C-alpha positions in Angstrom: 92.2 130.9 91.3 95.0 129.3 89.3 96.8 126.2 90.3 100.3 125.1 89.5 100.6 121.5 88.2 103.9 119.7 87.5 104.6 116.0 86.5 108.1 114.5 86.8 109.1 111.0 85.8 112.4 109.7 87.0 114.4 106.4 87.5 114.9 105.2 91.0 118.6 104.1 90.8 118.6 102.2 94.1 116.0 99.7 92.8 118.0 97.7 90.2 116.3 94.5 89.2 118.2 91.3 88.2 117.7 92.0 84.5 119.5 95.4 84.8 116.3 97.5 84.7 115.2 100.2 87.1 111.9 101.3 88.5 110.2 104.3 87.0 108.8 106.7 89.6 106.4 109.7 89.2 106.2 112.9 91.2 103.0 115.0 91.0 103.1 118.6 92.4 99.9 120.6 92.7 100.1 124.0 94.5 103.3 122.9 96.3 101.8 119.6 97.6 103.9 116.7 96.5 102.9 113.1 95.9 105.2 110.3 94.7 104.4 106.9 93.4 105.7 104.0 91.3 104.5 103.7 87.7 104.8 99.9 88.1 107.1 99.9 85.0 110.8 99.5 84.6 113.4 100.5 82.0 117.1 100.2 81.3 119.2 103.0 82.7 120.6 104.1 79.3 117.2 105.4 78.1 
């Protein structure tokens, strides 16, 4: 049986910090089951 596995990293634009950085989020999908969590990292939006 094969499984489909996807990883997506994205910036959560609604979570701007005082130093103009944004929270990096991760979305894991395995066989259409989705889990989202914070990577506990932040980055400027222009990256």
